[in-house]
Steps between C-alpha positions, in 0.01 A plus 500: 500500500370830366693783333546690827645194672733439205621861516563478875689173466716643220597789730581259783712274278713765331647712779867489400694521179519764230236768549368496144470121494309503831264766373441305180393200708277717718314639198515191279156393619350791308641358176420134555198378697681229697192446714331355189791266423567356845183284506621318187794351688398196707643416843822301477575620147848537360522821297745615234479879469655610170608865506443513875656842552559545873288196585176666600260240358684208664523690827126571497430135425726389784300713741154412374505142362605216729812298417591679177853458367643709221783584268512846352734620230569834338773660289544793743773445757363785715151346500632155593722646774193680639295178489770307685531776762122506545482123563787519750329777698133411466327349797205274448444154363812299439480413135759403249556787259805524278597780263753484217627741239472373144555690178218525250641225277596256776312178570226517759556315830439127478240323706138406519279789596129511571476861382708711264433872537588771251381821662560814293750311284322438172550856377864399452400208273405576139119470467526225241691283753304570818249217491763243404725612789216453746389168357845349468599599852175381653490170312858408570535614858173574673140405548398864482642814347400846621594786269399861552587806299551792734509873444137542595364224277370199688499237229561167670561184305459179697568160358268225622617353827 
């Protein structure tokens, strides 16, 4: 999937809901190069998306990687409501995606995940703690951790997997 296909899919997925939230999802691909991340998620993977926002990364995975399942969480009620609405309205592959609202200090969802993604999240974690957050989450819950700092900087960090 190339950047143009990602942009088109984002527009197709987010057709209802708050205008600003939809527009953010439509233009999000210019902040984060999802087309570079998608190949790091193997078919059949279970994904935990920390700070999922309105669920764009999981939705893109569901439409481009066979048999992906995912749990996304975010502290924004509006973002989670938009993600839930998107999954209810989206046509395409039937995959199991679930979105939950969790506050910043709450425990992450339990379960065994093949991939933990932190896309454009690490700027909210103090720099001294960033590597330990990635390593602890990936060691305890996943075979692979994908972390990307957004805002125009493509600085991926992948744990071995």
